[in-house]
N, C-alpha and C positions, 0 to 999 in steps of 0.2 A: 940337263935337257938337249933332247935332239934335236940337231937342227933342221930337220925335217918337221918339226912340231910348232906350230903356231896357229894364230887367228889373223887373217888378212884380209880388208878390205878392196874393194876396186870399184870403178865408176865408168859406164860408158857414157863417153865425154858428151856424144849428140843426140843420144836415144833415152834420155829420163829414166835410165834401168842404173840400178845399183846391184853390186852384187858382194859376198863373201866366199871366202875358205877358210875350212879349218882342218887341222892333220894334230892327230892325238898318237902318241908311240908310248913312251916312258913313262908318260905322266900318268897316262889311264892304267898302266902297267901297276903304277905304284898305288892307286886306288883300290885295285882290284885285289891286289897280293895276298891280303890277307883274309878274303872270300873265295871260298869255294863254290862259286858259281858255276853250273852249269853252263856249256857251250852256249844251248842257245841263249839261255838267261843273260849271258855275258854278253851274246852279237846285240840283244834287244838292249841292253842298256846301254852299250857303246853308242847307239844309234840315237838313244835319246839324250845322251851327255852331248855328242857331238850338236844335236840339235838346240840343247839349252846354250851353248856357247855362240852358236850362230845367230841366237835370238839378242844375246846380250848389245849385238850390233846397233840394236833399234833401240836401246836406252839412250836417253839424253841427259842423263843424271847419275849421280853416284848412287849405287845400290844393287839388287841382286834380283834374278828371275829365275823361277824355277816352273818346271814342267812334270805334272804330277798325272801318272795315269792309274786308275784305279778301276777293279774288277772284281767278280766272283769267280775267277777261272784257276787253273793250275798256278799261273803267275799273277798274284794278287796286287803287286805295286810296282811301277817303274817309276823312280823319281830321280832328276837331276836338278841341280842347281847351279848357277853361276852368276859371277858378280859383273859389272862394268870393266873390272882388270882382267877379267877372263879367267879368275880363280874359281875353281869347279869342286863338286863333290857329287855323288850320286849312290845308290842304293836299290837294290831289287828285294823283292819279297816273293817267296814262292813255295810251293808244295812239293817236297821230294817224292812223295808216294805217288805223283801225278805226274813222274818223269815222261811217261811215254806218251802223255798228250802234250808235251811240249810241242811248238812250233812256231816258226817267223811270222805267222800269220797273228796279228794280233787279235783276231775277233774271236779266234780258237783258244787262245792261251789266257787273252785277260776276259773272257766272258761278257757279262752284260756290263760294260765299262765305260768310263766317263774321263776325259782329260780334261785337268784345271791347268791354266798357266796364269801365274802369280807374279806380280811384279811388285816390288818394296824399295821405294827410293829410302835413302838413308833420312831425308827431308821431306815430309809429304804425305799423301794419302796411300794407303794400298790399295791394288788393283788386281782382281782377280775375273777371268774370264772362262768360261765352261762350254765345253762343245759334246756331246755323244762321241764314243769311238764307232765309227762307221765302217772304216776303212781296214785294210789288210797290215799296213805298214803305217809308221809314224811320220814318214814324209806327207803321205797323203792326207793324213789326220791334220797336221800342221797346216796344208796348204786348204782345207776346208775352215780351218779355224779363222784363218785372214780373210778368207771370202766373207765369210758371217759377220766376224768382229771387227774387222778393220778395213773391210771394202778395198782391199789391195791385193791385186793378183801377186802371189809370191810361189815361188818354185824351190823344194828341197829335193837334194839328191845326199841321202845318208847311207855310208858304207860301211862296214867293218868284217876284217880278216885276221890272219895270223900276223901279216906284213903293217897292221896298225887300223887306225879309225879316221874316218876322213867324210868331211861333208862339204855340200856347197849351197848357198842361198842365192837365189836373184829376188829380185824385187822390182815393182814398177814404181815411180816415184809419182808423188800428187800431179805433177805437171805433163805426165806422159799424155793424158788428154787431149793436149794442145799441138803435141807432135804431130806433123805432117806424115810422117814415117809410120804409120799404125800398125803395119807389118812386122814392125822391128821385135816386139814381143816374141811372137811364134816363130820367128826365125830365129832368135837367141834361145827359147826354151827347144826348138830342135836339135839344135847343137849340143846343148846340156844335156839333153835326154841319151846320147851317144856314151856318156862318163861311164866305162867300167872300173870296177876294183883293181884291176891290176895295172891299169894307166895312172891310177892314183899314186899306186904304191912304186911306181918305176919314174916318175915324171914330177917335178917339183910345179909350185902354182906358176911362175911367170911361163914354163915351157906350156903348161896345159891351157892356161889363158890364150897365148899365141896360137897353138893347135886350135881350140875352138873358134877362136874369136878374131882371127888375124885381118879379116875384113872389115872389121870395126874399130873404133878409136877406143881403146882402152886405157885407163889410168890404174897403174895398182899404185896401191899406198904402203907404207913400212909394214912388215911383220910384227904382230904384236907377242909378245910369251904367253904361253898358258902352262897353268900350274894347278895340280891338285893340292888343295889345300881346304881342310876342314875348317868349319868357323865354330866348332864346339868349342867350350872353356870351362872352368871351375864354376863361375858365376852363372853361366847359362845351364849349365847342368843342375847348379842349385835351383835356379828358377825353375827347371822342369817340375821338382818336386811339388810345387802349386798345385800341379794336376791332380797328384793325389790325395790332397786335402791334409789338414790338420790332425785331425783325428786318427786317421789311417798313418799318416807317416810317425806320429807318435808310438802308434799301437806295433809299427815294425821295429824300433828302436826299442821297445819293453821286451822283444825275443832277440835282436840283434845289437850288438855294439856300434854298428855304424848301418847308413843306407848306402848301398852301392848303384851307381850309375855307369854304364857302358854305352859311350858313343858308337852307333849300328854304322856309321860311314867310316869312321877310322879305327875303332877298336879302342880308343883310349878309353883308360878307368877311372872314376872319380868316387871319392870316399867321404861323407858327411858324417859328423858325429851328433850326438843331440844337441849340443852348444849352437852349433852350424843352424841345425833344423828350428830351434826354438827360435834363434835371432832371425830365421827365414820369416816365421809367422807372428813377429813381433813378441814373442815370450823372451827375449833376453835379458829384459829389466831384471829378471828373477836372480841373475846371477852376481 
């Protein structure tokens, strides 16, 4: 893993504002190497992936968080998932025949669309929040999500280029309303909005933090590793066959020796014979 990669939290000690940095390099390349994504699709997927990793910083438990942006445009899906350990995977679905319509404006490429953020604790209830996709970029859509669902002022910077994938999140803490310095959020935000892709690529988190916020007291926490890691498995792929239904699964096995399942995220290939499928549907006692 590149030394530039990682997820890092920071805190404005006296301002009731928290922040996070994320940088992806080889881990993102590992994820997309087996996909021939057009450049615009790759850029939008990179931004969505960075956003999902940043959002894991809001988790207070073991689990995973995913962003699904679905629409009826030439790009029909941008999906990224990350765990509390910053293991991530992501995928995009798109129409190659509409490549001339590709744009970095989400409203144009996704068409009529909505964004869902799903939180799945290892122990506890699954939660999902949904908002319409009304803004041209993922950062603004996420800011709207937090405004509507969490009532927390939140800022995102999401950038991607040949040098890597970068993200910054800033968020007011609940006690900000008791702060005497009510101009702090606007002051910090104004500085954060000056960030450009080339600065991210040329400077590490500590340098950027000092350059942007040197007049504030900021505490940087340790960098945590980020990794592309698919959560597919033989068992999860077998369970996915339940969606086919018993009748259709057995009908396929009348024509084929096995049912094949390919993971869309990592291209792993799984095969299930009649015995495995019959066991899945509780028919295995006939053996």
